[in-house]
C-alpha positions as CSV (number, residue, x, y, z in Angstrom):
1,M,81.8,102.6,118.2
2,E,84.5,104.3,116.5
3,T,84.9,103.8,112.8
4,I,88.2,105.2,112.8
5,E,90.5,105.5,116.1
6,F,94.4,107.4,116.1
7,R,95.8,106.6,118.2
8,N,99.3,108.9,118.9
9,V,100.6,108.5,115.2
10,S,103.4,110.2,113.2
11,F,104.6,110.4,110.4
12,A,107.5,112.4,108.2
13,Y,108.6,111.4,104.5
14,P,112.1,110.4,104.0
15,N,114.5,112.6,104.2
16,C,112.7,115.0,106.6
17,E,113.1,115.9,109.7
18,K,110.2,117.5,109.9
19,K,107.0,115.5,110.9
20,A,104.3,115.8,108.0
21,L,101.9,114.1,111.4
22,D,103.2,114.8,114.7
23,N,101.4,113.0,117.6
24,I,97.6,112.8,115.9
25,T,95.0,111.3,118.5
26,F,91.2,111.4,117.8
27,S,88.3,109.0,117.2
28,I,85.4,109.4,114.7
29,E,81.9,107.5,115.5
30,T,79.9,105.3,112.9
31,S,77.8,107.8,110.3
32,E,79.9,110.6,111.5
33,F,80.3,113.6,109.1
34,V,84.0,114.5,109.6
35,V,85.7,117.3,107.6
36,I,89.1,118.3,107.6
37,C,90.5,121.4,107.4
38,G,93.5,123.9,107.5
39,K,96.1,125.8,105.1
40,S,97.8,123.8,102.2
41,G,100.8,121.5,103.3
42,C,99.2,121.1,107.0
43,G,99.0,117.8,106.6
44,K,96.1,117.1,105.6
45,S,96.6,114.6,102.6
46,T,99.0,112.7,104.3
47,L,96.3,112.2,107.4
48,L,93.7,110.6,104.9
49,R,96.0,108.4,103.3
50,H,96.7,107.1,106.1
51,L,93.5,105.5,106.4
52,K,93.7,103.5,102.9
53,K,96.4,100.7,102.5
54,N,97.6,101.0,99.1
55,L,97.8,104.8,99.0
56,T,99.8,104.8,102.7
57,P,102.9,107.4,101.6
58,Y,106.4,105.9,102.3
59,G,108.2,106.9,105.1
60,K,108.9,106.5,109.2
61,G,105.6,106.6,111.4
62,E,104.7,105.5,114.7
63,G,101.2,105.4,116.4
64,E,98.2,102.9,115.8
65,I,95.0,104.0,112.9
66,L,92.1,101.0,114.1
67,Y,89.9,100.6,111.8
68,Y,86.5,99.4,113.5
69,G,89.5,97.9,116.6
70,Q,91.8,96.1,114.1
71,D,95.1,97.9,112.9
72,I,94.2,99.4,109.0
73,S,97.4,98.0,108.2
74,E,96.3,94.6,108.6
75,I,93.1,95.1,106.9
76,D,93.0,91.9,104.0
77,D,92.5,93.9,100.7
78,R,89.1,92.7,99.9
79,T,87.8,94.9,103.1
80,S,90.4,97.4,102.8
81,S,88.5,97.8,99.0
82,S,85.7,97.5,99.5
83,D,84.8,99.0,102.6
84,I,86.7,102.2,102.9
85,G,86.5,104.3,99.8
86,F,88.7,107.0,98.9
87,V,88.2,110.0,96.2
88,Q,90.9,111.9,94.7
89,Q,91.4,115.6,94.0
90,N,91.9,114.3,90.3
91,P,88.4,113.2,88.4
92,D,90.4,111.8,86.2
93,N,93.0,110.3,87.9
94,Q,90.8,107.2,89.1
95,I,89.0,106.3,86.2
96,V,90.0,103.4,84.2
97,T,87.4,102.1,81.4
98,D,85.9,103.8,78.7
99,K,82.0,103.6,79.6
100,V,79.7,105.0,82.5
101,W,78.2,101.8,82.8
102,H,81.6,99.6,82.8
103,E,83.4,102.1,85.0
104,L,80.2,101.5,88.1
105,A,80.5,97.7,88.0
106,F,84.4,97.9,88.0
107,G,84.7,97.8,91.5
108,L,82.0,94.6,91.8
109,E,83.9,92.6,88.7
110,N,86.9,92.9,90.5
111,L,85.2,91.7,94.0
112,G,84.1,88.9,91.9
113,L,80.7,89.2,92.4
114,D,77.7,87.7,90.4
115,N,76.5,89.3,87.2
116,A,73.4,89.9,88.5
117,L,73.6,91.7,91.6
118,I,76.6,93.6,89.7
119,K,73.2,94.8,87.7
120,R,71.5,95.6,90.2
121,R,73.9,97.7,92.4
122,V,74.7,99.5,89.8
123,G,71.0,100.0,88.9
124,E,70.1,101.2,92.5
125,M,73.5,103.5,92.3
126,A,72.8,105.0,88.9
127,S,69.3,105.9,90.6
128,F,71.1,107.1,93.8
129,F,73.5,109.7,91.7
130,G,70.7,110.7,88.7
131,I,73.1,109.8,86.2
132,Q,70.7,107.5,84.0
133,T,70.6,110.3,81.6
134,W,74.3,109.5,81.0
135,F,74.3,105.9,81.9
136,R,76.1,104.5,78.8
137,K,77.7,107.2,77.9
138,N,81.6,107.5,76.9
139,V,83.7,109.2,79.7
140,S,85.6,110.9,77.7
141,E,82.3,112.4,76.6
142,L,81.8,113.9,80.2
143,S,82.6,116.8,82.2
144,G,84.7,117.3,85.2
145,G,82.0,117.9,88.0
146,Q,80.8,114.8,86.1
147,K,83.4,111.9,85.9
148,Q,84.1,113.2,89.7
149,L,80.4,111.9,90.6
150,L,80.6,109.3,88.5
151,N,84.3,108.5,90.6
152,L,81.5,108.5,93.9
153,A,79.1,106.4,92.5
154,S,81.6,103.9,91.7
155,I,83.3,103.6,95.0
156,M,79.4,103.5,96.2
157,V,78.6,100.9,94.3
158,M,80.9,98.9,97.0
159,Q,78.6,99.8,99.6
160,P,81.7,101.0,101.5
161,K,81.4,101.6,105.3
162,L,83.6,105.1,105.3
163,L,84.0,107.5,102.6
164,I,87.3,109.4,102.0
165,L,87.6,113.3,100.0
166,D,90.7,114.8,99.7
167,E,89.9,117.7,98.5
168,P,87.4,115.9,95.6
169,T,86.1,120.0,94.6
170,S,89.2,121.5,93.6
171,Q,89.4,121.0,90.4
172,L,85.8,121.9,89.6
173,D,83.4,124.8,89.1
174,P,81.7,126.0,92.0
175,I,78.1,124.8,90.3
176,A,79.6,121.3,90.1
177,A,81.3,121.4,93.3
178,S,78.3,122.7,94.7
179,E,76.4,119.4,93.3
180,L,79.0,117.0,94.2
181,L,79.2,118.0,98.1
182,K,75.2,117.2,98.1
183,A,75.5,114.3,97.0
184,V,78.7,112.9,99.6
185,Y,76.0,114.8,102.4
186,K,72.8,113.0,101.0
187,I,75.5,109.6,101.5
188,N,75.9,110.7,104.8
189,R,72.2,110.9,106.1
190,D,70.3,108.1,103.7
191,L,73.1,105.1,103.6
192,G,74.6,105.8,107.2
193,T,78.2,105.8,105.6
194,T,80.6,107.4,107.9
195,V,82.7,110.5,106.3
196,I,85.7,112.2,106.4
197,I,86.7,115.4,104.1
198,S,89.2,117.4,103.9
199,E,87.5,120.5,101.5
200,H,88.4,124.4,101.1
201,R,84.8,125.4,100.5
202,L,83.6,125.9,104.6
203,E,81.2,128.0,103.7
204,E,79.5,125.0,102.0
205,V,80.9,121.7,104.3
206,F,80.5,123.5,107.5
207,P,77.0,122.8,108.1
208,M,77.6,119.2,106.6
209,A,79.6,119.0,109.2
210,D,78.9,116.9,112.7
211,R,82.4,117.9,113.7
212,V,85.6,119.8,112.8
213,A,89.0,119.1,112.9
214,V,91.8,121.9,112.3
215,M,95.2,120.6,111.1
216,E,98.4,123.2,112.1
217,K,101.7,121.9,110.8
218,G,100.6,118.1,111.2
219,E,98.7,118.6,114.2
220,I,95.0,118.8,115.0
221,I,94.8,122.2,116.8
222,N,91.0,122.0,117.3
223,F,88.7,119.2,116.9
224,D,84.6,120.4,117.7
225,R,81.7,120.9,116.5
226,P,81.2,123.3,113.4
227,R,80.1,126.2,116.1
228,S,82.2,126.3,118.3
229,V,85.7,125.5,115.6
């Protein structure tokens, strides 16, 4: 079944005649790893932000975006928060607490889960991402790569079905970027989470991808297997 389906989606920012998204139509199957690529300003971030209710940009839109057959604008806030994870470019923009362990628990606390379940899930994710050695550190002590990995783990502890990443390695050094992308690939393969990622490090993400969408001037000009693209 399709996790996400875009049906003739167009979007223009206020006071802009040019469309940021122009008649976008595609679908993504459950557990797929999809890469969105293209030049800066082609519409990648605008497209990805339409998949998260509280990040949807303001402007004039047309068409439908469906999440498991339901209009994404009609999904309740709790489902949107837990089922659809979003990792932004800047690692510092998503961290909201002072300690690593508290950051991991923050989302679950807001969902109102009981303490025993929170502790179990936090422990499982700390082990999955290998962050036990800095589990009790202050967030301010972490490197950029560690912060972005923490952001990723903090989202995955809520067990989302869809993981969206908007150029998550853009502010990381090559080694940290490579480690983060390996973690994303592990999430997709081991947990079956559907992944949609926009990325400039194509030599690293193409071998991971099931399909690649190429964007240009707000349109998808190619959407196929990596080798064909």
